[in-house]
VOPAGU-2260 file (C-alpha; in pm, 1 decimal, decimal comma):
REM VOPAGU-2260
SITE   aa  ch    i         X         Y         Z
SITE  UNK   A    0    -899,0   -3198,3     808,7
SITE  UNK   A    1   -1049,0   -2927,2     601,4
SITE  UNK   A    2    -963,2   -2558,2     670,0
SITE  UNK   A    3   -1214,7   -2370,6     893,8
SITE  UNK   A    4   -1032,4   -2051,4     802,7
SITE  UNK   A    5   -1312,6   -1844,6     948,2
SITE  UNK   A    6   -1298,9   -1435,3     968,8
SITE  UNK   A    7   -1451,7   -1150,9    1068,7
SITE  UNK   A    8   -1507,0    -819,7     905,4
SITE  UNK   A    9   -1232,0    -648,6    1052,1
SITE  UNK   A   10    -999,7    -922,4     953,1
SITE  UNK   A   11   -1172,0    -942,6     581,0
SITE  UNK   A   12   -1134,1    -585,7     558,0
SITE  UNK   A   13    -730,0    -608,9     655,8
SITE  UNK   A   14    -707,2    -862,4     448,2
SITE  UNK   A   15    -815,2    -662,4     131,3
SITE  UNK   A   16    -597,8    -382,8     197,7
SITE  UNK   A   17    -269,5    -636,2     198,7
SITE  UNK   A   18    -402,4    -765,7    -104,6
SITE  UNK   A   19    -482,9    -372,2    -278,5
SITE  UNK   A   20    -137,7    -267,7    -126,1
SITE  UNK   A   21      64,0    -581,4    -285,7
SITE  UNK   A   22     -55,0    -512,3    -606,7
SITE  UNK   A   23      78,3    -146,4    -591,6
SITE  UNK   A   24     409,3    -239,3    -554,5
SITE  UNK   A   25     383,5    -545,0    -843,1
SITE  UNK   A   26     277,0    -840,2    -635,9
SITE  UNK   A   27     -50,4    -948,5    -728,3
SITE  UNK   A   28    -224,5   -1152,7    -407,5
SITE  UNK   A   29    -575,7   -1226,7    -497,6
SITE  UNK   A   30    -779,9   -1362,5    -229,5
SITE  UNK   A   31   -1099,1   -1549,5    -210,8
SITE  UNK   A   32   -1357,1   -1519,5      23,2
SITE  UNK   A   33   -1609,8   -1819,3      80,9
SITE  UNK   A   34   -1977,0   -1763,3     249,6
SITE  UNK   A   35   -2326,3   -1791,5     242,1
SITE  UNK   A   36   -2587,1   -1575,1      61,6
SITE  UNK   A   37   -2673,9   -1307,1     252,1
SITE  UNK   A   38   -2370,4   -1233,8     510,2
SITE  UNK   A   39   -2307,8    -901,3     312,1
SITE  UNK   A   40   -1963,7    -948,9     135,8
SITE  UNK   A   41   -2056,2    -741,8    -146,2
SITE  UNK   A   42   -2117,7    -474,6      30,8
SITE  UNK   A   43   -1836,5    -470,8     287,4
SITE  UNK   A   44   -1616,6    -442,3     -66,1
SITE  UNK   A   45   -1787,9    -157,4    -165,9
SITE  UNK   A   46   -1754,0     -16,0     118,0
SITE  UNK   A   47   -1358,7    -117,1     144,2
SITE  UNK   A   48   -1307,5      46,3    -186,7
SITE  UNK   A   49   -1431,7     294,4    -150,5
SITE  UNK   A   50   -1266,1     397,8     222,2
SITE  UNK   A   51    -937,1     288,8     -13,4
SITE  UNK   A   52    -990,2     541,4    -308,9
SITE  UNK   A   53   -1050,8     260,1    -550,2
SITE  UNK   A   54   -1318,8     195,5    -794,5
SITE  UNK   A   55   -1531,5    -102,3    -781,8
SITE  UNK   A   56   -1569,5    -261,0   -1062,0
SITE  UNK   A   57   -1803,6    -597,2    -977,3
SITE  UNK   A   58   -1896,9    -900,0   -1222,3
SITE  UNK   A   59   -2141,7   -1158,9   -1120,4
SITE  UNK   A   60   -2025,5   -1462,2   -1290,3
SITE  UNK   A   61   -2324,2   -1683,1   -1262,7
SITE  UNK   A   62   -2476,7   -1419,2   -1478,3
SITE  UNK   A   63   -2265,7   -1314,5   -1722,7
SITE  UNK   A   64   -2287,5   -1424,0   -2087,3
SITE  UNK   A   65   -1956,1   -1575,7   -2216,5
SITE  UNK   A   66   -1871,8   -1317,1   -2507,6
SITE  UNK   A   67   -1982,4   -1003,4   -2296,2
SITE  UNK   A   68   -1753,0   -1148,1   -2019,7
SITE  UNK   A   69   -1404,4   -1225,8   -2208,5
SITE  UNK   A   70   -1478,7   -1013,8   -2554,1
SITE  UNK   A   71   -1517,9   -1167,5   -2871,1
SITE  UNK   A   72   -1299,9   -1304,4   -3122,8
SITE  UNK   A   73   -1213,7   -1181,1   -3447,1
SITE  UNK   A   74    -913,7   -1258,5   -3745,0
SITE  UNK   A   75    -663,7    -960,6   -3826,6
SITE  UNK   A   76    -466,9    -899,5   -4155,4
SITE  UNK   A   77    -105,0    -776,9   -4043,9
SITE  UNK   A   78     181,3    -700,1   -4252,7
SITE  UNK   A   79     519,2    -847,0   -4124,7
SITE  UNK   A   80     736,5    -711,9   -4374,0
SITE  UNK   A   81     893,5    -799,6   -4718,1
SITE  UNK   A   82     517,6    -772,9   -4855,8
SITE  UNK   A   83     428,6   -1059,8   -4644,9
SITE  UNK   A   84      91,6   -1074,5   -4424,2
SITE  UNK   A   85     -50,0   -1281,9   -4164,4
SITE  UNK   A   86    -374,6   -1388,2   -3997,4
SITE  UNK   A   87    -388,4   -1341,8   -3585,6
SITE  UNK   A   88    -647,8   -1378,4   -3390,6
SITE  UNK   A   89    -744,2   -1091,0   -3141,6
SITE  UNK   A   90    -984,5   -1005,8   -2888,0
SITE  UNK   A   91   -1198,3    -716,8   -2857,4
SITE  UNK   A   92   -1196,9    -556,4   -2486,4
SITE  UNK   A   93   -1505,5    -630,9   -2296,9
SITE  UNK   A   94   -1684,5    -320,8   -2246,9
SITE  UNK   A   95   -1668,8    -379,5   -1852,9
SITE  UNK   A   96   -1262,9    -348,2   -1868,0
SITE  UNK   A   97   -1312,4    -107,6   -2155,7
SITE  UNK   A   98   -1504,1     129,5   -1891,8
SITE  UNK   A   99   -1284,0       9,1   -1617,5
SITE  UNK   A  100    -945,1     133,0   -1835,0
SITE  UNK   A  101   -1155,3     480,6   -1865,5
SITE  UNK   A  102   -1281,9     519,6   -1510,8
SITE  UNK   A  103    -897,9     488,3   -1437,4
SITE  UNK   A  104    -819,0     819,1   -1657,8
SITE  UNK   A  105   -1106,4     970,7   -1522,5
SITE  UNK   A  106   -1093,2     975,2   -1199,5
SITE  UNK   A  107    -686,0     816,6   -1161,2
SITE  UNK   A  108    -828,4     612,1    -888,1
SITE  UNK   A  109    -705,2     238,7    -941,5
SITE  UNK   A  110    -968,3      -1,2    -960,6
SITE  UNK   A  111   -1076,3    -293,0    -726,0
SITE  UNK   A  112   -1241,7    -596,5    -985,9
SITE  UNK   A  113   -1437,8    -876,2    -768,6
SITE  UNK   A  114   -1542,4   -1147,2    -916,4
SITE  UNK   A  115   -1883,2   -1227,9    -736,8
SITE  UNK   A  116   -1995,6   -1570,6    -762,4
SITE  UNK   A  117   -1709,3   -1673,1    -879,3
SITE  UNK   A  118   -1804,6   -2045,2    -860,2
SITE  UNK   A  119   -2137,4   -2047,3    -977,9
SITE  UNK   A  120   -2026,7   -1952,9   -1317,6
SITE  UNK   A  121   -2026,1   -2240,7   -1603,9
SITE  UNK   A  122   -1719,4   -2384,6   -1618,4
SITE  UNK   A  123   -1622,3   -2183,7   -1952,2
SITE  UNK   A  124   -1617,0   -1884,6   -1764,7
SITE  UNK   A  125   -1466,7   -1974,1   -1465,2
SITE  UNK   A  126   -1150,7   -2123,2   -1748,6
SITE  UNK   A  127   -1205,7   -1797,0   -1912,5
SITE  UNK   A  128   -1181,6   -1565,2   -1586,3
SITE  UNK   A  129    -855,4   -1778,3   -1382,3
SITE  UNK   A  130    -606,3   -1560,5   -1577,4
SITE  UNK   A  131    -800,5   -1241,2   -1473,7
SITE  UNK   A  132    -819,0   -1384,9   -1106,6
SITE  UNK   A  133    -469,6   -1443,1   -1033,2
SITE  UNK   A  134    -270,7   -1280,7   -1284,5
SITE  UNK   A  135    -511,2    -989,2   -1382,2
SITE  UNK   A  136    -496,6   -1077,0   -1738,4
SITE  UNK   A  137    -791,4   -1158,0   -2000,7
SITE  UNK   A  138    -653,3   -1257,2   -2370,5
SITE  UNK   A  139    -399,4    -975,9   -2443,0
SITE  UNK   A  140    -584,7    -723,3   -2229,2
SITE  UNK   A  141    -436,3    -647,4   -1894,1
SITE  UNK   A  142    -526,1    -435,2   -1573,4
SITE  UNK   A  143    -322,5     -99,8   -1435,4
SITE  UNK   A  144     -36,4    -194,1   -1219,0
SITE  UNK   A  145    -239,6     -41,5    -891,3
SITE  UNK   A  146    -525,5    -234,6    -986,1
SITE  UNK   A  147    -663,8    -559,4    -763,4
SITE  UNK   A  148    -881,4    -871,7    -786,1
SITE  UNK   A  149   -1079,8   -1034,6    -551,0
SITE  UNK   A  150   -1355,4   -1323,8    -568,8
SITE  UNK   A  151   -1649,4   -1430,5    -401,0
SITE  UNK   A  152   -1732,9   -1786,0    -381,4
SITE  UNK   A  153   -2037,2   -1959,6    -215,7
SITE  UNK   A  154   -1999,3   -2302,6      15,0
SITE  UNK   A  155   -1934,6   -2649,5    -265,2
SITE  UNK   A  156   -2197,0   -2814,5     -83,7
SITE  UNK   A  157   -2551,9   -2961,1    -188,7
SITE  UNK   A  158   -2745,0   -2601,6    -100,4
SITE  UNK   A  159   -2558,3   -2456,7    -425,1
SITE  UNK   A  160   -2495,0   -2521,4    -806,4
SITE  UNK   A  161   -2126,7   -2475,8    -831,3
SITE  UNK   A  162   -1831,2   -2525,5   -1017,8
SITE  UNK   A  163   -1587,6   -2710,5    -800,0
SITE  UNK   A  164   -1250,7   -2604,2    -794,6
SITE  UNK   A  165   -1030,0   -2879,3    -748,7
SITE  UNK   A  166    -722,7   -2773,5    -916,5
SITE  UNK   A  167    -463,2   -2725,9    -628,3
SITE  UNK   A  168    -209,8   -2506,3    -859,4
SITE  UNK   A  169    -505,9   -2278,3    -830,4
SITE  UNK   A  170    -624,1   -2266,0    -482,9
SITE  UNK   A  171    -278,4   -2193,7    -387,3
SITE  UNK   A  172    -244,0   -1885,6    -564,1
SITE  UNK   A  173    -499,9   -1730,1    -381,4
SITE  UNK   A  174    -578,7   -1676,1      12,8
SITE  UNK   A  175    -892,4   -1819,0      94,4
SITE  UNK   A  176   -1127,0   -1668,6     395,8
SITE  UNK   A  177   -1470,8   -1848,7     538,8
SITE  UNK   A  178   -1626,6   -1503,1     596,1
SITE  UNK   A  179   -1786,9   -1504,0     900,6
SITE  UNK   A  180   -1935,2   -1153,3    1039,6
SITE  UNK   A  181   -1984,8   -1119,8    1421,5
SITE  UNK   A  182   -2325,5   -1043,7    1572,7
SITE  UNK   A  183   -2178,8    -729,3    1703,6
SITE  UNK   A  184   -2064,2    -643,1    1389,8
SITE  UNK   A  185   -2423,3    -717,1    1214,1
SITE  UNK   A  186   -2566,1    -506,6    1478,6
SITE  UNK   A  187   -2389,4    -239,9    1425,8
SITE  UNK   A  188   -2401,7    -280,5    1096,4
SITE  UNK   A  189   -2773,3    -226,6    1111,7
SITE  UNK   A  190   -2737,7      83,9    1330,4
SITE  UNK   A  191   -2538,5     228,3    1053,1
SITE  UNK   A  192   -2806,6     192,3     839,9
SITE  UNK   A  193   -3028,2     394,6    1069,2
SITE  UNK   A  194   -3227,1      76,0    1190,2
SITE  UNK   A  195   -3547,2     173,9    1428,7
SITE  UNK   A  196   -3495,6      15,9    1747,6
SITE  UNK   A  197   -3745,5    -187,2    1833,8
SITE  UNK   A  198   -3542,8    -377,4    1531,9
SITE  UNK   A  199   -3237,4    -346,6    1694,1
SITE  UNK   A  200   -3327,7    -420,4    2041,4
SITE  UNK   A  201   -3444,2    -730,2    1877,5
SITE  UNK   A  202   -3136,7    -829,7    1707,2
SITE  UNK   A  203   -2909,6    -735,7    1968,2
SITE  UNK   A  204   -3099,9    -943,8    2235,5
SITE  UNK   A  205   -3163,4   -1284,6    2003,8
SITE  UNK   A  206   -2820,1   -1348,6    1831,9
SITE  UNK   A  207   -2995,0   -1713,2    1701,0
SITE  UNK   A  208   -3159,2   -1467,7    1451,8
SITE  UNK   A  209   -2826,4   -1374,6    1264,2
SITE  UNK   A  210   -2647,8   -1682,7    1318,7
SITE  UNK   A  211   -2435,8   -1834,6    1065,0
SITE  UNK   A  212   -2391,4   -2195,9     926,3
SITE  UNK   A  213   -2064,1   -2295,5     992,3
SITE  UNK   A  214   -1833,6   -2533,1     727,8
SITE  UNK   A  215   -1531,4   -2651,2     570,7
SITE  UNK   A  216   -1373,1   -2470,3     308,7
SITE  UNK   A  217   -1349,6   -2848,6     185,0
SITE  UNK   A  218    -981,0   -2855,7     129,0
SITE  UNK   A  219    -647,6   -2740,7     319,5
SITE  UNK   A  220    -470,9   -2396,5     268,4
SITE  UNK   A  221    -139,7   -2543,5     200,5
SITE  UNK   A  222     183,5   -2311,9     152,5
SITE  UNK   A  223     395,2   -2351,8    -145,8
SITE  UNK   A  224     750,0   -2238,1    -276,4
SITE  UNK   A  225     576,0   -1964,7    -427,3
SITE  UNK   A  226     290,2   -1854,9    -230,9
SITE  UNK   A  227     539,0   -1806,5      84,8
SITE  UNK   A  228     790,5   -1615,7    -129,4
SITE  UNK   A  229     531,6   -1388,5    -282,7
SITE  UNK   A  230     295,3   -1322,9      59,1
SITE  UNK   A  231     620,1   -1329,8     329,0
SITE  UNK   A  232     834,8   -1117,1     114,3
SITE  UNK   A  233     522,9    -872,7     173,0
SITE  UNK   A  234     446,2    -925,8     532,6
SITE  UNK   A  235     830,7    -856,7     607,2
SITE  UNK   A  236     790,5    -506,5     506,1
SITE  UNK   A  237     549,8    -466,5     753,5
SITE  UNK   A  238     593,5    -278,6    1142,7
SITE  UNK   A  239     591,1    -476,8    1425,1
SITE  UNK   A  240     263,0    -292,8    1506,9
SITE  UNK   A  241     103,5    -451,6    1251,2
SITE  UNK   A  242     302,4    -802,2    1241,4
SITE  UNK   A  243     171,6    -820,1    1576,1
SITE  UNK   A  244    -170,3    -699,5    1520,7
SITE  UNK   A  245    -260,9    -886,3    1146,7
SITE  UNK   A  246     -26,6   -1102,2    1072,7
SITE  UNK   A  247    -201,1   -1367,8    1215,5
SITE  UNK   A  248    -446,9   -1399,4    1001,3
SITE  UNK   A  249    -356,0   -1266,0     697,9
SITE  UNK   A  250     -73,3   -1551,3     694,8
SITE  UNK   A  251    -341,1   -1780,8     787,0
SITE  UNK   A  252    -544,5   -1678,9     504,3
SITE  UNK   A  253    -260,2   -1735,8     232,9
SITE  UNK   A  254     -65,1   -2046,6     389,1
SITE  UNK   A  255    -282,9   -2200,3     635,0
SITE  UNK   A  256    -269,3   -2254,8     971,5
SITE  UNK   A  257     -10,4   -2478,3    1034,6
SITE  UNK   A  258     266,8   -2231,8     878,1
SITE  UNK   A  259     100,5   -1980,2    1037,3
SITE  UNK   A  260     160,9   -2140,6    1404,2
SITE  UNK   A  261     494,9   -2216,1    1336,7
SITE  UNK   A  262     611,4   -1849,1    1172,7
SITE  UNK   A  263     421,8   -1707,2    1458,6
SITE  UNK   A  264     596,7   -1890,2    1704,3
SITE  UNK   A  265     944,1   -1812,8    1576,4
SITE  UNK   A  266     903,6   -1448,7    1540,4
SITE  UNK   A  267     800,2   -1413,9    1893,8
SITE  UNK   A  268    1066,9   -1608,9    2033,6
SITE  UNK   A  269    1339,7   -1338,0    1858,1
SITE  UNK   A  270    1517,1   -1125,0    2037,5
SITE  UNK   A  271    1328,8    -764,3    2041,7
SITE  UNK   A  272    1565,4    -522,1    2106,4
SITE  UNK   A  273    1590,5    -172,4    1987,0
SITE  UNK   A  274    1893,2    -178,8    1779,9
SITE  UNK   A  275    2090,7     174,3    1744,0
SITE  UNK   A  276    2009,0     168,2    1342,3
SITE  UNK   A  277    1646,3     159,5    1407,7
SITE  UNK   A  278    1727,1     473,9    1645,7
SITE  UNK   A  279    1919,5     672,8    1410,0
SITE  UNK   A  280    1649,7     613,8    1185,5
SITE  UNK   A  281    1378,4     697,4    1429,1
SITE  UNK   A  282    1060,1     861,8    1162,9
SITE  UNK   A  283    1127,5     562,9     973,7
SITE  UNK   A  284    1115,1     311,9    1262,6
SITE  UNK   A  285     910,2     467,7    1502,4
SITE  UNK   A  286     598,4     246,8    1562,5
SITE  UNK   A  287     858,5     -68,2    1596,0
SITE  UNK   A  288    1029,1      81,0    1869,9
SITE  UNK   A  289     747,7     182,6    2017,5
SITE  UNK   A  290     626,7    -184,7    2002,3
SITE  UNK   A  291     908,3    -303,3    2151,6
SITE  UNK   A  292     887,0    -114,9    2431,9
SITE  UNK   A  293     522,0    -270,6    2521,6
SITE  UNK   A  294     365,2    -618,1    2604,7
SITE  UNK   A  295      15,3    -749,7    2762,2
SITE  UNK   A  296      44,2    -966,5    3022,2
SITE  UNK   A  297    -282,4   -1111,7    3098,2
SITE  UNK   A  298    -513,4    -869,1    2941,3
SITE  UNK   A  299    -274,9    -551,3    3075,7
SITE  UNK   A  300     -59,6    -344,0    2878,2
SITE  UNK   A  301     263,0    -296,9    3035,1
SITE  UNK   A  302     604,0    -157,5    2955,0
SITE  UNK   A  303     935,0    -357,1    2859,7
SITE  UNK   A  304    1122,8    -204,4    3150,9
SITE  UNK   A  305    1414,9    -473,8    3003,5
SITE  UNK   A  306    1404,5    -362,3    2662,8
SITE  UNK   A  307    1391,6      61,5    2792,3
SITE  UNK   A  308    1726,8     -22,1    3004,0
SITE  UNK   A  309    1929,3    -188,7    2706,2
SITE  UNK   A  310    1795,2      94,7    2497,5
SITE  UNK   A  311    1928,3     369,1    2718,4
SITE  UNK   A  312    2257,3     180,0    2771,5
SITE  UNK   A  313    2285,5     187,2    2359,9
SITE  UNK   A  314    2224,3     530,6    2349,6
SITE  UNK   A  315    2475,0     638,7    2655,9
SITE  UNK   A  316    2770,8     401,9    2448,3
SITE  UNK   A  317    2685,6     592,2    2155,6
SITE  UNK   A  318    2722,6     870,0    2343,8
SITE  UNK   A  319    3038,9     794,7    2483,8
SITE  UNK   A  320    3190,4     657,4    2171,4
SITE  UNK   A  321    3113,6     961,2    1948,4
SITE  UNK   A  322    3230,7    1242,9    2218,6
SITE  UNK   A  323    3305,9    1563,2    2061,7
SITE  UNK   A  324    3136,1    1429,8    1749,4
SITE  UNK   A  325    2767,1    1454,6    1886,1
SITE  UNK   A  326    2609,1    1689,2    1647,8
SITE  UNK   A  327    2220,2    1790,9    1624,7
SITE  UNK   A  328    2163,0    1541,2    1418,9
SITE  UNK   A  329    2204,3    1312,1    1699,6
SITE  UNK   A  330    2033,1    1481,5    1969,2
SITE  UNK   A  331    1674,6    1520,2    1694,6
SITE  UNK   A  332    1657,3    1142,6    1699,1
SITE  UNK   A  333    1765,3    1081,7    2066,0
SITE  UNK   A  334    1485,2    1386,3    2177,0
SITE  UNK   A  335    1205,1    1197,1    1946,6
SITE  UNK   A  336    1299,9     862,8    2105,9
SITE  UNK   A  337    1317,5    1037,6    2512,5
SITE  UNK   A  338     952,3    1221,9    2333,3
SITE  UNK   A  339     805,1     838,3    2358,9
SITE  UNK   A  340     474,4     898,8    2619,4
SITE  UNK   A  341     572,5     563,1    2744,4
SITE  UNK   A  342     912,6     647,2    2849,1
SITE  UNK   A  343     967,9     810,6    3189,3
SITE  UNK   A  344    1093,0    1175,2    3220,5
SITE  UNK   A  345    1403,0    1054,0    3479,4
SITE  UNK   A  346    1534,5     820,4    3219,2
SITE  UNK   A  347    1614,7    1131,1    2999,1
SITE  UNK   A  348    1694,3    1368,6    3255,8
SITE  UNK   A  349    1945,1    1040,1    3349,0
SITE  UNK   A  350    2093,7    1046,5    3008,2
SITE  UNK   A  351    2107,3    1443,5    2937,9
SITE  UNK   A  352    2147,2    1611,2    3269,1
SITE  UNK   A  353    2450,5    1485,2    3408,3
SITE  UNK   A  354    2617,6    1356,6    3098,2
SITE  UNK   A  355    2936,1    1558,9    3077,7
SITE  UNK   A  356    2953,9    1486,3    2703,1
SITE  UNK   A  357    2613,5    1609,7    2645,0
SITE  UNK   A  358    2790,9    1937,9    2852,6
SITE  UNK   A  359    3020,8    1966,2    2609,0
SITE  UNK   A  360    2790,9    1912,8    2317,1
SITE  UNK   A  361    2569,2    2165,4    2437,1
SITE  UNK   A  362    2839,7    2449,1    2523,9
SITE  UNK   A  363    3014,4    2362,7    2109,7
SITE  UNK   A  364    2599,7    2382,5    1970,0
SITE  UNK   A  365    2402,6    2669,6    1956,6
SITE  UNK   A  366    2165,2    2447,2    1803,1
SITE  UNK   A  367    2219,3    2146,0    2043,4
SITE  UNK   A  368    2173,1    2381,3    2327,1
SITE  UNK   A  369    1795,8    2544,4    2198,5
SITE  UNK   A  370    1683,2    2176,1    2106,0
SITE  UNK   A  371    1782,7    1981,2    2429,1
SITE  UNK   A  372    1667,2    2352,4    2640,8
SITE  UNK   A  373    1320,5    2315,5    2517,8
SITE  UNK   A  374    1307,6    1939,7    2507,2
SITE  UNK   A  375    1397,1    2003,9    2895,3
SITE  UNK   A  376    1184,9    2260,3    2947,5
SITE  UNK   A  377     864,7    2073,3    2775,9
SITE  UNK   A  378     931,3    1772,0    2992,8
SITE  UNK   A  379     964,0    1994,0    3294,6
SITE  UNK   A  380    1300,6    1819,3    3389,4
SITE  UNK   A  381    1411,7    2237,4    3401,7
SITE  UNK   A  382    1287,1    2515,5    3505,2
SITE  UNK   A  383    1158,1    2794,5    3240,3
SITE  UNK   A  384    1398,8    3035,8    3419,7
SITE  UNK   A  385    1679,1    2779,3    3255,2
SITE  UNK   A  386    1807,8    2649,4    3607,4
SITE  UNK   A  387    2001,7    2350,2    3551,1
SITE  UNK   A  388    2310,2    2166,4    3553,9
SITE  UNK   A  389    2366,1    2360,7    3201,2
SITE  UNK   A  390    2485,2    2657,6    3340,6
SITE  UNK   A  391    2799,7    2434,4    3470,8
SITE  UNK   A  392    3096,0    2433,8    3250,8
SITE  UNK   A  393    3254,9    2077,2    3088,3
SITE  UNK   A  394    3427,8    2028,7    3394,6
SITE  UNK   A  395    3113,1    2041,0    3616,5
SITE  UNK   A  396    3161,2    2359,2    3800,0
SITE  UNK   A  397    2935,2    2669,5    3781,6
SITE  UNK   A  398    3038,7    2941,4    3574,7
C-alpha cells in the first residue's frame, strides 16, 4: 500500500528546519511537499524562510522557459598550453541563480530555494533541475554551503497535468510529505491575517469548508543504505528532547513508516539513565538530562524517580571516589544538576549537607564554600545567617 505521509503545518515547519540545518553541515537532505493547490505551501515556506533568517528564492517550474531556467550554452576557446587551444562548452549562470548569489553577498543570509510545482514542468525542465534539487548543482554552478533546496509537487492523479516521477533512485534521495494543515491551523492562520469575526466564526464552526481531500503518494517511501546514513547521522546528533518531539515524523518523511516504527521501538527500549559524563558536561547535556527525568503516563507528565535515584547514587559514588580532589569545577556541575526545578530540595540536601567529604571540600576551598552556601541559601536549605552543618569541622564536631 502506498504511503500517506500526511503532516500538518507544525510538522512541515520542523522538517524544513531539519533540512536547512543539515545543509549547514554539508549534508543536503531535500524534501518534497505533495499537496493540492490552495493549501498554503508557498505562504508557509515564505514564513519559514523569514523566521529562520533565509532569503527565499521561489521558482515556479510550470511557467519557466528552459533557457531562462538553466542558462544558455555557449562555446569557449581556452588555452591548454604549448600553443594549443581547446573548444569547450559552458553554461551561463541564469539570472535567478546569479541574483541569489548576489543576495547572499549583500545580506549574508543563506538562500532557501523553493522549486514550486516541481512535477508540472515539462520533462526537459524536470531533467535539468533534478541535480539542482538533490545536490544543489546546475551545470557548473553550485549553491552556497549553507543554502538549502526544497520542492513542492501536485498529486499524480487525473486532476493535475503532471510529469510523473517514477525513478526510485530520485524518490529515495528526497523526504516526502503530504501537506495537510489541520482545521485549527487554518483558523489560526485566518486570525493572524486579521480576518473579520463573522468569517472566522463560520469557518471555525464548519470544518467541512476547509477539508482537504486525502490522497496517497502513489509510491512507498523506503530506506536505502545511503538515505539511512545521511538522515540518521543527523538525527543522531539531536537531543533526547528533540527526538521525543520530532523524530517520529522526520524519520517517516525520509525513510518511511516501517523504518520509523522499528527505530523508535528500539530507541525507547534502551536504558535512558543519566551518565557521569553527561553530568560533568552539563551545559551540553542539560536538555537530555532533564528529558530523562520525566515521562508521560496517561497524558500526565511525572518524574522518573528511578532515574533520579540512580543519578543521585552516581554523584555520591563520584564524591566518594574523588575525596580530597573535589574542586569548584565538580561542585559547579553538581549545583547545576540539583538546580533543576524537577529535583526536590531534599535530594540536594541529602548529598551536600551530611557528607563529610563535601564538608572537607568547603573548608579547603573558599570557592567551593561560596558556591555551595549561595546555592543552599537559594534553595532555602540553610538560613541567610549561615546556620547549617557547615559550621562543623571535618569530623562533624561543632567549632
